[in-house]
N, CA, C, O and the ligand as a Tripos MOL2 file, in Angstrom:
@<TRIPOS>MOLECULE
protein
  293   291    74     0     0
PROTEIN
NO_CHARGES

@<TRIPOS>ATOM
      1 N          14.6790   51.1180  -31.1170 N.3       1 MET1
      2 CA         15.1870   49.8800  -31.7320 C.3       1 MET1
      3 C          16.6370   50.0660  -32.1290 C.2       1 MET1
      4 O          16.9800   50.9580  -32.9050 O.2       1 MET1
      5 N          17.4620   49.2250  -31.5920 N.am      2 SER2
      6 CA         18.8860   49.3030  -31.8990 C.3       2 SER2
      7 C          19.2450   48.2500  -32.9290 C.2       2 SER2
      8 O          18.9310   47.0710  -32.7630 O.2       2 SER2
      9 N          19.8940   48.6730  -33.9750 N.am      3 THR3
     10 CA         20.3350   47.7100  -34.9860 C.3       3 THR3
     11 C          21.8360   47.4660  -34.9050 C.2       3 THR3
     12 O          22.3580   46.5490  -35.5390 O.2       3 THR3
     13 N          22.5330   48.2970  -34.1140 N.am      4 SER4
     14 CA         23.9880   48.2110  -34.1270 C.3       4 SER4
     15 C          24.4860   46.8800  -33.5830 C.2       4 SER4
     16 O          25.5400   46.3960  -33.9940 O.2       4 SER4
     17 N          23.7380   46.2880  -32.6640 N.am      5 THR5
     18 CA         24.1790   45.0240  -32.0950 C.3       5 THR5
     19 C          23.3460   43.8620  -32.6240 C.2       5 THR5
     20 O          23.4900   42.7220  -32.1820 O.2       5 THR5
     21 N          22.4660   44.1760  -33.5850 N.am      6 PHE6
     22 CA         21.5670   43.1330  -34.0620 C.3       6 PHE6
     23 C          22.3380   42.0780  -34.8570 C.2       6 PHE6
     24 O          23.1710   42.3980  -35.7050 O.2       6 PHE6
     25 N          22.0450   40.8440  -34.5650 N.am      7 ALA7
     26 CA         22.6240   39.7380  -35.3230 C.3       7 ALA7
     27 C          21.6890   38.5600  -35.1790 C.2       7 ALA7
     28 O          21.0250   38.4100  -34.1530 O.2       7 ALA7
     29 N          21.6340   37.7420  -36.1770 N.am      8 HIS8
     30 CA         20.8770   36.5050  -36.0280 C.3       8 HIS8
     31 C          21.6490   35.3870  -36.7110 C.2       8 HIS8
     32 O          22.8030   35.5700  -37.1000 O.2       8 HIS8
     33 N          21.0330   34.2650  -36.8510 N.am      9 GLU9
     34 CA         21.7890   33.0860  -37.2820 C.3       9 GLU9
     35 C          22.3640   33.2180  -38.6850 C.2       9 GLU9
     36 O          23.2600   32.4590  -39.0530 O.2       9 GLU9
     37 N          21.8720   34.1600  -39.4690 N.am     10 CYS10
     38 CA         22.3930   34.3180  -40.8230 C.3      10 CYS10
     39 C          23.8500   34.7650  -40.8190 C.2      10 CYS10
     40 O          24.5590   34.5630  -41.8050 O.2      10 CYS10
     41 N          24.3040   35.3650  -39.7310 N.am     11 GLU11
     42 CA         25.7200   35.7080  -39.6620 C.3      11 GLU11
     43 C          26.5530   34.4340  -39.7770 C.2      11 GLU11
     44 O          27.5800   34.4140  -40.4550 O.2      11 GLU11
     45 N          26.1070   33.3830  -39.1180 N.am     12 THR12
     46 CA         26.8060   32.0970  -39.2080 C.3      12 THR12
     47 C          26.7580   31.5730  -40.6300 C.2      12 THR12
     48 O          27.7550   31.0810  -41.1580 O.2      12 THR12
     49 N          25.5920   31.6820  -41.2410 N.am     13 LEU13
     50 CA         25.4160   31.2170  -42.6220 C.3      13 LEU13
     51 C          26.3630   31.9590  -43.5570 C.2      13 LEU13
     52 O          26.9920   31.3560  -44.4270 O.2      13 LEU13
     53 N          26.4560   33.2680  -43.3690 N.am     14 ILE14
     54 CA         27.3220   34.0770  -44.2330 C.3      14 ILE14
     55 C          28.7920   33.7540  -43.9700 C.2      14 ILE14
     56 O          29.5990   33.7380  -44.9000 O.2      14 ILE14
     57 N          29.1410   33.5000  -42.7200 N.am     15 ARG15
     58 CA         30.5220   33.0980  -42.4240 C.3      15 ARG15
     59 C          30.8740   31.7840  -43.1220 C.2      15 ARG15
     60 O          31.9770   31.6230  -43.6440 O.2      15 ARG15
     61 N          29.9340   30.8600  -43.1250 N.am     16 GLU16
     62 CA         30.1810   29.5770  -43.7890 C.3      16 GLU16
     63 C          30.3430   29.7750  -45.2960 C.2      16 GLU16
     64 O          31.2130   29.1780  -45.9300 O.2      16 GLU16
     65 N          29.4750   30.6370  -45.8560 N.am     17 ARG17
     66 CA         29.5830   30.9220  -47.2910 C.3      17 ARG17
     67 C          30.9350   31.5660  -47.5960 C.2      17 ARG17
     68 O          31.5930   31.2220  -48.5780 O.2      17 ARG17
     69 N          31.3310   32.4920  -46.7500 N.am     18 TRP18
     70 CA         32.6090   33.1840  -46.9490 C.3      18 TRP18
     71 C          33.7780   32.2050  -46.8580 C.2      18 TRP18
     72 O          34.7330   32.2920  -47.6290 O.2      18 TRP18
     73 N          33.6920   31.2720  -45.9090 N.am     19 ALA19
     74 CA         34.7560   30.2830  -45.7500 C.3      19 ALA19
     75 C          34.8950   29.4520  -47.0240 C.2      19 ALA19
     76 O          36.0070   29.0830  -47.4030 O.2      19 ALA19
     77 N          33.7840   29.1560  -47.6840 N.am     20 ARG20
     78 CA         33.8510   28.3990  -48.9330 C.3      20 ARG20
     79 C          34.4900   29.2300  -50.0310 C.2      20 ARG20
     80 O          35.2670   28.7140  -50.8340 O.2      20 ARG20
     81 N          34.1630   30.5270  -50.0700 N.am     21 VAL21
     82 CA         34.7590   31.4230  -51.0590 C.3      21 VAL21
     83 C          36.2750   31.4480  -50.8860 C.2      21 VAL21
     84 O          37.0260   31.4400  -51.8610 O.2      21 VAL21
     85 N          36.7090   31.4780  -49.6210 N.am     22 CYS22
     86 CA         38.1420   31.5900  -49.3260 C.3      22 CYS22
     87 C          38.8750   30.2800  -49.5680 C.2      22 CYS22
     88 O          40.0770   30.2900  -49.8300 O.2      22 CYS22
     89 N          38.1790   29.1570  -49.4860 N.am     23 GLY23
     90 CA         38.8200   27.8640  -49.6960 C.3      23 GLY23
     91 C          39.9100   27.6290  -48.6790 C.2      23 GLY23
     92 O          39.6780   27.7100  -47.4720 O.2      23 GLY23
     93 N          41.1220   27.3330  -49.1780 N.am     24 ASP24
     94 CA         42.2150   27.0090  -48.2590 C.3      24 ASP24
     95 C          42.9990   28.2440  -47.8400 C.2      24 ASP24
     96 O          44.0620   28.1310  -47.2300 O.2      24 ASP24
     97 N          42.4740   29.4320  -48.1670 N.am     25 GLN25
     98 CA         43.1110   30.6610  -47.6990 C.3      25 GLN25
     99 C          42.1020   31.4590  -46.8820 C.2      25 GLN25
    100 O          41.6030   32.4920  -47.3280 O.2      25 GLN25
    101 N          41.8120   30.9700  -45.6910 N.am     26 PRO26
    102 CA         40.7850   31.6300  -44.8830 C.3      26 PRO26
    103 C          41.1500   33.0680  -44.5630 C.2      26 PRO26
    104 O          42.3120   33.3920  -44.3180 O.2      26 PRO26
    105 N          40.1610   33.9050  -44.5700 N.am     27 THR27
    106 CA         40.3320   35.3120  -44.2390 C.3      27 THR27
    107 C          39.5460   35.6100  -42.9730 C.2      27 THR27
    108 O          38.3580   35.3030  -42.8720 O.2      27 THR27
    109 N          40.2300   36.2130  -42.0120 N.am     28 GLU28
    110 CA         39.5430   36.6450  -40.7970 C.3      28 GLU28
    111 C          38.7380   37.8920  -41.1140 C.2      28 GLU28
    112 O          39.2860   38.8960  -41.5690 O.2      28 GLU28
    113 N          37.4470   37.8260  -40.8740 N.am     29 ILE29
    114 CA         36.5910   38.9610  -41.2040 C.3      29 ILE29
    115 C          35.7170   39.3290  -40.0230 C.2      29 ILE29
    116 O          35.4620   38.5340  -39.1180 O.2      29 ILE29
    117 N          35.2750   40.5620  -40.0750 N.am     30 THR30
    118 CA         34.2060   40.9850  -39.1840 C.3      30 THR30
    119 C          32.9460   41.1230  -40.0320 C.2      30 THR30
    120 O          33.0060   41.5280  -41.1930 O.2      30 THR30
    121 N          31.8210   40.7860  -39.4440 N.am     31 ILE31
    122 CA         30.5460   40.8980  -40.1500 C.3      31 ILE31
    123 C          29.6800   41.8740  -39.3740 C.2      31 ILE31
    124 O          29.4920   41.7410  -38.1650 O.2      31 ILE31
    125 N          29.1600   42.8520  -40.0930 N.am     32 SER32
    126 CA         28.3450   43.8790  -39.4530 C.3      32 SER32
    127 C          27.0920   44.1030  -40.2670 C.2      32 SER32
    128 O          27.0910   43.9300  -41.4860 O.2      32 SER32
    129 N          26.0360   44.4840  -39.5990 N.am     33 THR33
    130 CA         24.8190   44.8550  -40.3190 C.3      33 THR33
    131 C          24.8230   46.3370  -40.6480 C.2      33 THR33
    132 O          23.8960   46.8390  -41.2840 O.2      33 THR33
    133 N          25.8580   47.0330  -40.2210 N.am     34 GLN34
    134 CA         25.9810   48.4550  -40.5360 C.3      34 GLN34
    135 C          27.0190   48.6330  -41.6310 C.2      34 GLN34
    136 O          28.1050   48.0620  -41.5460 O.2      34 GLN34
    137 N          26.7060   49.4150  -42.6570 N.am     35 PRO35
    138 CA         27.7420   49.6840  -43.6620 C.3      35 PRO35
    139 C          28.9340   50.3520  -43.0080 C.2      35 PRO35
    140 O          28.7660   51.1420  -42.0780 O.2      35 PRO35
    141 N          30.1390   50.0490  -43.4780 N.am     36 PRO36
    142 CA         31.3160   50.7070  -42.8950 C.3      36 PRO36
    143 C          31.2820   52.2030  -43.1590 C.2      36 PRO36
    144 O          30.7880   52.6480  -44.1950 O.2      36 PRO36
    145 N          31.8040   52.9680  -42.2270 N.am     37 LEU37
    146 CA         31.8390   54.4260  -42.3870 C.3      37 LEU37
    147 C          32.7140   54.8070  -43.5640 C.2      37 LEU37
    148 O          32.4250   55.7520  -44.2980 O.2      37 LEU37
    149 N          33.7830   54.0570  -43.7270 N.am     38 VAL38
    150 CA         34.7040   54.3050  -44.8340 C.3      38 VAL38
    151 C          34.8170   53.0080  -45.6240 C.2      38 VAL38
    152 O          35.0960   51.9470  -45.0660 O.2      38 VAL38
    153 N          34.5930   53.1120  -46.9340 N.am     39 ILE39
    154 CA         34.7470   51.9320  -47.7780 C.3      39 ILE39
    155 C          36.2300   51.7690  -48.0610 C.2      39 ILE39
    156 O          36.8140   52.5390  -48.8230 O.2      39 ILE39
    157 N          36.8310   50.7740  -47.4480 N.am     40 GLY40
    158 CA         38.2580   50.5340  -47.6220 C.3      40 GLY40
    159 C          38.5110   49.6530  -48.8290 C.2      40 GLY40
    160 O          37.5820   49.1220  -49.4380 O.2      40 GLY40
    161 N          39.7930   49.5050  -49.1670 N.am     41 PRO41
    162 CA         40.1490   48.6920  -50.3350 C.3      41 PRO41
    163 C          39.7670   47.2290  -50.1800 C.2      41 PRO41
    164 O          39.6620   46.5070  -51.1710 O.2      41 PRO41
    165 N          39.5610   46.7880  -48.9560 N.am     42 TYR42
    166 CA         39.2620   45.3760  -48.7160 C.3      42 TYR42
    167 C          37.7890   45.1420  -48.3810 C.2      42 TYR42
    168 O          37.3660   44.0090  -48.1510 O.2      42 TYR42
    169 N          37.0280   46.2120  -48.3590 N.am     43 THR43
    170 CA         35.6180   46.0600  -48.0040 C.3      43 THR43
    171 C          34.8870   45.2730  -49.0920 C.2      43 THR43
    172 O          34.9920   45.5730  -50.2810 O.2      43 THR43
    173 N          34.1520   44.2700  -48.6540 N.am     44 GLN44
    174 CA         33.3750   43.4670  -49.5970 C.3      44 GLN44
    175 C          31.9830   44.0810  -49.7280 C.2      44 GLN44
    176 O          31.4880   44.7470  -48.8190 O.2      44 GLN44
    177 N          31.3670   43.8390  -50.8830 N.am     45 ASP45
    178 CA         29.9910   44.2710  -51.0460 C.3      45 ASP45
    179 C          29.1180   43.5780  -50.0030 C.2      45 ASP45
    180 O          29.4090   42.4650  -49.5650 O.2      45 ASP45
    181 N          28.0670   44.2470  -49.6250 N.am     46 GLY46
    182 CA         27.1600   43.6580  -48.6580 C.3      46 GLY46
    183 C          26.5080   42.3950  -49.2080 C.2      46 GLY46
    184 O          26.1980   42.2960  -50.3950 O.2      46 GLY46
    185 N          26.3090   41.4380  -48.3130 N.am     47 LEU47
    186 CA         25.5930   40.2200  -48.6600 C.3      47 LEU47
    187 C          24.2300   40.2670  -47.9890 C.2      47 LEU47
    188 O          24.1200   40.5390  -46.7930 O.2      47 LEU47
    189 N          23.1960   39.9970  -48.7750 N.am     48 ARG48
    190 CA         21.8530   40.0790  -48.2310 C.3      48 ARG48
    191 C          21.3770   38.6860  -47.8450 C.2      48 ARG48
    192 O          21.4370   37.7530  -48.6450 O.2      48 ARG48
    193 N          20.9180   38.5610  -46.6490 N.am     49 CYS49
    194 CA         20.4100   37.2700  -46.1960 C.3      49 CYS49
    195 C          18.9400   37.1410  -46.5960 C.2      49 CYS49
    196 O          18.3280   38.1080  -47.0500 O.2      49 CYS49
    197 N          18.3770   35.9440  -46.4260 N.am     50 PRO50
    198 CA         16.9800   35.7370  -46.8510 C.3      50 PRO50
    199 C          15.9710   36.6160  -46.1130 C.2      50 PRO50
    200 O          14.8260   36.7370  -46.5490 O.2      50 PRO50
    201 N          16.3790   37.2250  -45.0110 N.am     51 HIS51
    202 CA         15.4790   38.1030  -44.2720 C.3      51 HIS51
    203 C          15.5770   39.5470  -44.7450 C.2      51 HIS51
    204 O          14.9250   40.4350  -44.1960 O.2      51 HIS51
    205 N          16.3960   39.7750  -45.7690 N.am     52 GLY52
    206 CA         16.5040   41.1160  -46.3150 C.3      52 GLY52
    207 C          17.4650   42.0070  -45.5800 C.2      52 GLY52
    208 O          17.4750   43.2210  -45.7850 O.2      52 GLY52
    209 N          18.2800   41.4160  -44.7180 N.am     53 ILE53
    210 CA         19.2700   42.2000  -43.9800 C.3      53 ILE53
    211 C          20.6000   42.1150  -44.7190 C.2      53 ILE53
    212 O          21.0520   41.0310  -45.0870 O.2      53 ILE53
    213 N          21.2130   43.2610  -44.9290 N.am     54 THR54
    214 CA         22.4960   43.2860  -45.6150 C.3      54 THR54
    215 C          23.6240   43.2230  -44.5940 C.2      54 THR54
    216 O          23.6680   44.0020  -43.6430 O.2      54 THR54
    217 N          24.5130   42.2990  -44.8070 N.am     55 TYR55
    218 CA         25.6890   42.1560  -43.9490 C.3      55 TYR55
    219 C          26.9060   42.6570  -44.7070 C.2      55 TYR55
    220 O          27.0560   42.4200  -45.9060 O.2      55 TYR55
    221 N          27.7640   43.3480  -43.9890 N.am     56 TRP56
    222 CA         28.9900   43.8930  -44.5780 C.3      56 TRP56
    223 C          30.1750   43.1260  -44.0280 C.2      56 TRP56
    224 O          30.3000   42.9130  -42.8220 O.2      56 TRP56
    225 N          31.0370   42.7180  -44.9370 N.am     57 LEU57
    226 CA         32.1970   41.9160  -44.5560 C.3      57 LEU57
    227 C          33.4590   42.7550  -44.6930 C.2      57 LEU57
    228 O          33.6870   43.3860  -45.7250 O.2      57 LEU57
    229 N          34.2640   42.7570  -43.6580 N.am     58 GLU58
    230 CA         35.5560   43.4420  -43.7310 C.3      58 GLU58
    231 C          36.6150   42.5800  -43.0760 C.2      58 GLU58
    232 O          36.3740   41.9890  -42.0230 O.2      58 GLU58
    233 N          37.7840   42.5050  -43.6870 N.am     59 PRO59
    234 CA         38.8860   41.7930  -43.0210 C.3      59 PRO59
    235 C          39.2100   42.4840  -41.7030 C.2      59 PRO59
    236 O          39.0790   43.7010  -41.5780 O.2      59 PRO59
    237 N          39.6260   41.7050  -40.7420 N.am     60 THR60
    238 CA         40.0550   42.2980  -39.4750 C.3      60 THR60
    239 C          41.3870   43.0170  -39.6720 C.2      60 THR60
    240 O          42.0990   42.7720  -40.6460 O.2      60 THR60
    241 N          41.7100   43.8960  -38.7450 N.am     61 GLY61
    242 CA         42.9990   44.5800  -38.7900 C.3      61 GLY61
    243 C          44.1500   43.5930  -38.7770 C.2      61 GLY61
    244 O          45.1680   43.8010  -39.4370 O.2      61 GLY61
    245 N          43.9830   42.5120  -38.0190 N.am     62 GLU62
    246 CA         45.0190   41.4770  -37.9620 C.3      62 GLU62
    247 C          45.2020   40.8310  -39.3320 C.2      62 GLU62
    248 O          46.3230   40.5410  -39.7500 O.2      62 GLU62
    249 N          44.0770   40.6080  -40.0290 N.am     63 GLN63
    250 CA         44.1600   39.9910  -41.3510 C.3      63 GLN63
    251 C          44.8890   40.9000  -42.3280 C.2      63 GLN63
    252 O          45.7300   40.4380  -43.0990 O.2      63 GLN63
    253 N          44.5750   42.1780  -42.2990 N.am     64 ILE64
    254 CA         45.2330   43.1310  -43.2060 C.3      64 ILE64
    255 C          46.7280   43.1930  -42.8940 C.2      64 ILE64
    256 O          47.5570   43.2430  -43.8030 O.2      64 ILE64
    257 N          47.0660   43.1890  -41.5980 N.am     65 ALA65
    258 CA         48.4780   43.2030  -41.2060 C.3      65 ALA65
    259 C          49.1930   41.9560  -41.7370 C.2      65 ALA65
    260 O          50.3410   42.0240  -42.1770 O.2      65 ALA65
    261 N          48.4930   40.8200  -41.6860 N.am     66 GLN66
    262 CA         49.0660   39.5880  -42.2010 C.3      66 GLN66
    263 C          49.3310   39.7040  -43.7040 C.2      66 GLN66
    264 O          50.3880   39.2950  -44.1840 O.2      66 GLN66
    265 N          48.3730   40.2620  -44.4440 N.am     67 TRP67
    266 CA         48.5460   40.4360  -45.8800 C.3      67 TRP67
    267 C          49.7360   41.3480  -46.1720 C.2      67 TRP67
    268 O          50.5110   41.0950  -47.0940 O.2      67 TRP67
    269 N          49.8700   42.4040  -45.3830 N.am     68 VAL68
    270 CA         50.9970   43.3240  -45.5790 C.3      68 VAL68
    271 C          52.3130   42.5670  -45.3760 C.2      68 VAL68
    272 O          53.2520   42.7150  -46.1580 O.2      68 VAL68
    273 N          52.3650   41.7490  -44.3050 N.am     69 ARG69
    274 CA         53.5800   40.9690  -44.0460 C.3      69 ARG69
    275 C          53.8730   40.0040  -45.1930 C.2      69 ARG69
    276 O          55.0270   39.7840  -45.5610 O.2      69 ARG69
    277 N          52.7880   39.4250  -45.7560 N.am     70 ASP70
    278 CA         52.9610   38.4420  -46.8280 C.3      70 ASP70
    279 C          53.1450   39.0850  -48.1900 C.2      70 ASP70
    280 O          53.4370   38.3970  -49.1680 O.2      70 ASP70
    281 N          52.9770   40.4140  -48.2630 N.am     71 GLY71
    282 CA         53.1210   41.0970  -49.5310 C.3      71 GLY71
    283 C          51.9480   40.8780  -50.4710 C.2      71 GLY71
    284 O          52.1000   40.9720  -51.6890 O.2      71 GLY71
    285 N          50.7800   40.5870  -49.9130 N.am     72 VAL72
    286 CA         49.5910   40.3970  -50.7510 C.3      72 VAL72
    287 C          49.0580   41.7740  -51.1540 C.2      72 VAL72
    288 O          48.9250   42.6720  -50.3220 O.2      72 VAL72
    289 N          48.7660   41.9170  -52.4090 N.am     73 GLU73
    290 CA         48.1760   43.1790  -52.8820 C.3      73 GLU73
    291 C          46.7680   43.3310  -52.3510 C.2      73 GLU73
    292 O          46.1040   44.3270  -52.6370 O.2      73 GLU73
    293 ZN         18.6740   36.5440  -42.0180 Zn       74 ZN74
@<TRIPOS>BOND
     1     1     2 1
     2     2     3 1
     3     3     4 2
     4     3     5 am
     5     5     6 1
     6     6     7 1
     7     7     8 2
     8     7     9 am
     9     9    10 1
    10    10    11 1
    11    11    12 2
    12    11    13 am
    13    13    14 1
    14    14    15 1
    15    15    16 2
    16    15    17 am
    17    17    18 1
    18    18    19 1
    19    19    20 2
    20    19    21 am
    21    21    22 1
    22    22    23 1
    23    23    24 2
    24    23    25 am
    25    25    26 1
    26    26    27 1
    27    27    28 2
    28    27    29 am
    29    29    30 1
    30    30    31 1
    31    31    32 2
    32    31    33 am
    33    33    34 1
    34    34    35 1
    35    35    36 2
    36    35    37 am
    37    37    38 1
    38    38    39 1
    39    39    40 2
    40    39    41 am
    41    41    42 1
    42    42    43 1
    43    43    44 2
    44    43    45 am
    45    45    46 1
    46    46    47 1
    47    47    48 2
    48    47    49 am
    49    49    50 1
    50    50    51 1
    51    51    52 2
    52    51    53 am
    53    53    54 1
    54    54    55 1
    55    55    56 2
    56    55    57 am
    57    57    58 1
    58    58    59 1
    59    59    60 2
    60    59    61 am
    61    61    62 1
    62    62    63 1
    63    63    64 2
    64    63    65 am
    65    65    66 1
    66    66    67 1
    67    67    68 2
    68    67    69 am
    69    69    70 1
    70    70    71 1
    71    71    72 2
    72    71    73 am
    73    73    74 1
    74    74    75 1
    75    75    76 2
    76    75    77 am
    77    77    78 1
    78    78    79 1
    79    79    80 2
    80    79    81 am
    81    81    82 1
    82    82    83 1
    83    83    84 2
    84    83    85 am
    85    85    86 1
    86    86    87 1
    87    87    88 2
    88    87    89 am
    89    89    90 1
    90    90    91 1
    91    91    92 2
    92    91    93 am
    93    93    94 1
    94    94    95 1
    95    95    96 2
    96    95    97 am
    97    97    98 1
    98    98    99 1
    99    99   100 2
   100    99   101 am
   101   101   102 1
   102   102   103 1
   103   103   104 2
   104   103   105 am
   105   105   106 1
   106   106   107 1
   107   107   108 2
   108   107   109 am
   109   109   110 1
   110   110   111 1
   111   111   112 2
   112   111   113 am
   113   113   114 1
   114   114   115 1
   115   115   116 2
   116   115   117 am
   117   117   118 1
   118   118   119 1
   119   119   120 2
   120   119   121 am
   121   121   122 1
   122   122   123 1
   123   123   124 2
   124   123   125 am
   125   125   126 1
   126   126   127 1
   127   127   128 2
   128   127   129 am
   129   129   130 1
   130   130   131 1
   131   131   132 2
   132   131   133 am
   133   133   134 1
   134   134   135 1
   135   135   136 2
   136   135   137 am
   137   137   138 1
   138   138   139 1
   139   139   140 2
   140   139   141 am
   141   141   142 1
   142   142   143 1
   143   143   144 2
   144   143   145 am
   145   145   146 1
   146   146   147 1
   147   147   148 2
   148   147   149 am
   149   149   150 1
   150   150   151 1
   151   151   152 2
   152   151   153 am
   153   153   154 1
   154   154   155 1
   155   155   156 2
   156   155   157 am
   157   157   158 1
   158   158   159 1
   159   159   160 2
   160   159   161 am
   161   161   162 1
   162   162   163 1
   163   163   164 2
   164   163   165 am
   165   165   166 1
   166   166   167 1
   167   167   168 2
   168   167   169 am
   169   169   170 1
   170   170   171 1
   171   171   172 2
   172   171   173 am
   173   173   174 1
   174   174   175 1
   175   175   176 2
   176   175   177 am
   177   177   178 1
   178   178   179 1
   179   179   180 2
   180   179   181 am
   181   181   182 1
   182   182   183 1
   183   183   184 2
   184   183   185 am
   185   185   186 1
   186   186   187 1
   187   187   188 2
   188   187   189 am
   189   189   190 1
   190   190   191 1
   191   191   192 2
   192   191   193 am
   193   193   194 1
   194   194   195 1
   195   195   196 2
   196   195   197 am
   197   197   198 1
   198   198   199 1
   199   199   200 2
   200   199   201 am
   201   201   202 1
   202   202   203 1
   203   203   204 2
   204   203   205 am
   205   205   206 1
   206   206   207 1
   207   207   208 2
   208   207   209 am
   209   209   210 1
   210   210   211 1
   211   211   212 2
   212   211   213 am
   213   213   214 1
   214   214   215 1
   215   215   216 2
   216   215   217 am
   217   217   218 1
   218   218   219 1
   219   219   220 2
   220   219   221 am
   221   221   222 1
   222   222   223 1
   223   223   224 2
   224   223   225 am
   225   225   226 1
   226   226   227 1
   227   227   228 2
   228   227   229 am
   229   229   230 1
   230   230   231 1
   231   231   232 2
   232   231   233 am
   233   233   234 1
   234   234   235 1
   235   235   236 2
   236   235   237 am
   237   237   238 1
   238   238   239 1
   239   239   240 2
   240   239   241 am
   241   241   242 1
   242   242   243 1
   243   243   244 2
   244   243   245 am
   245   245   246 1
   246   246   247 1
   247   247   248 2
   248   247   249 am
   249   249   250 1
   250   250   251 1
   251   251   252 2
   252   251   253 am
   253   253   254 1
   254   254   255 1
   255   255   256 2
   256   255   257 am
   257   257   258 1
   258   258   259 1
   259   259   260 2
   260   259   261 am
   261   261   262 1
   262   262   263 1
   263   263   264 2
   264   263   265 am
   265   265   266 1
   266   266   267 1
   267   267   268 2
   268   267   269 am
   269   269   270 1
   270   270   271 1
   271   271   272 2
   272   271   273 am
   273   273   274 1
   274   274   275 1
   275   275   276 2
   276   275   277 am
   277   277   278 1
   278   278   279 1
   279   279   280 2
   280   279   281 am
   281   281   282 1
   282   282   283 1
   283   283   284 2
   284   283   285 am
   285   285   286 1
   286   286   287 1
   287   287   288 2
   288   287   289 am
   289   289   290 1
   290   290   291 1
   291   291   292 2
@<TRIPOS>SUBSTRUCTURE
     1 MET1         2 RESIDUE 1 A MET
     2 SER2         6 RESIDUE 1 A SER
     3 THR3        10 RESIDUE 1 A THR
     4 SER4        14 RESIDUE 1 A SER
     5 THR5        18 RESIDUE 1 A THR
     6 PHE6        22 RESIDUE 1 A PHE
     7 ALA7        26 RESIDUE 1 A ALA
     8 HIS8        30 RESIDUE 1 A HIS
     9 GLU9        34 RESIDUE 1 A GLU
    10 CYS10       38 RESIDUE 1 A CYS
    11 GLU11       42 RESIDUE 1 A GLU
    12 THR12       46 RESIDUE 1 A THR
    13 LEU13       50 RESIDUE 1 A LEU
    14 ILE14       54 RESIDUE 1 A ILE
    15 ARG15       58 RESIDUE 1 A ARG
    16 GLU16       62 RESIDUE 1 A GLU
    17 ARG17       66 RESIDUE 1 A ARG
    18 TRP18       70 RESIDUE 1 A TRP
    19 ALA19       74 RESIDUE 1 A ALA
    20 ARG20       78 RESIDUE 1 A ARG
    21 VAL21       82 RESIDUE 1 A VAL
    22 CYS22       86 RESIDUE 1 A CYS
    23 GLY23       90 RESIDUE 1 A GLY
    24 ASP24       94 RESIDUE 1 A ASP
    25 GLN25       98 RESIDUE 1 A GLN
    26 PRO26      102 RESIDUE 1 A PRO
    27 THR27      106 RESIDUE 1 A THR
    28 GLU28      110 RESIDUE 1 A GLU
    29 ILE29      114 RESIDUE 1 A ILE
    30 THR30      118 RESIDUE 1 A THR
    31 ILE31      122 RESIDUE 1 A ILE
    32 SER32      126 RESIDUE 1 A SER
    33 THR33      130 RESIDUE 1 A THR
    34 GLN34      134 RESIDUE 1 A GLN
    35 PRO35      138 RESIDUE 1 A PRO
    36 PRO36      142 RESIDUE 1 A PRO
    37 LEU37      146 RESIDUE 1 A LEU
    38 VAL38      150 RESIDUE 1 A VAL
    39 ILE39      154 RESIDUE 1 A ILE
    40 GLY40      158 RESIDUE 1 A GLY
    41 PRO41      162 RESIDUE 1 A PRO
    42 TYR42      166 RESIDUE 1 A TYR
    43 THR43      170 RESIDUE 1 A THR
    44 GLN44      174 RESIDUE 1 A GLN
    45 ASP45      178 RESIDUE 1 A ASP
    46 GLY46      182 RESIDUE 1 A GLY
    47 LEU47      186 RESIDUE 1 A LEU
    48 ARG48      190 RESIDUE 1 A ARG
    49 CYS49      194 RESIDUE 1 A CYS
    50 PRO50      198 RESIDUE 1 A PRO
    51 HIS51      202 RESIDUE 1 A HIS
    52 GLY52      206 RESIDUE 1 A GLY
    53 ILE53      210 RESIDUE 1 A ILE
    54 THR54      214 RESIDUE 1 A THR
    55 TYR55      218 RESIDUE 1 A TYR
    56 TRP56      222 RESIDUE 1 A TRP
    57 LEU57      226 RESIDUE 1 A LEU
    58 GLU58      230 RESIDUE 1 A GLU
    59 PRO59      234 RESIDUE 1 A PRO
    60 THR60      238 RESIDUE 1 A THR
    61 GLY61      242 RESIDUE 1 A GLY
    62 GLU62      246 RESIDUE 1 A GLU
    63 GLN63      250 RESIDUE 1 A GLN
    64 ILE64      254 RESIDUE 1 A ILE
    65 ALA65      258 RESIDUE 1 A ALA
    66 GLN66      262 RESIDUE 1 A GLN
    67 TRP67      266 RESIDUE 1 A TRP
    68 VAL68      270 RESIDUE 1 A VAL
    69 ARG69      274 RESIDUE 1 A ARG
    70 ASP70      278 RESIDUE 1 A ASP
    71 GLY71      282 RESIDUE 1 A GLY
    72 VAL72      286 RESIDUE 1 A VAL
    73 GLU73      290 RESIDUE 1 A GLU
    74 ZN74       293 GROUP 0 **** ****
């Protein structure tokens, strides 16, 4: 059983929830069911869907580069 590529519709649900959190400052993120190997400064806590699967949210490299350009802490 491979979980590395596992995804179901809750990824969409979590993306929608995240978009609401971000409001008018959308953040490009990757969503994974695997905890990140390294917890970075931008790593969000895992979000658990109703099926008990924890999703991990991380900004994309492009998003972090954008923040650096904009001087966002
Ligand atoms: Zn689910």
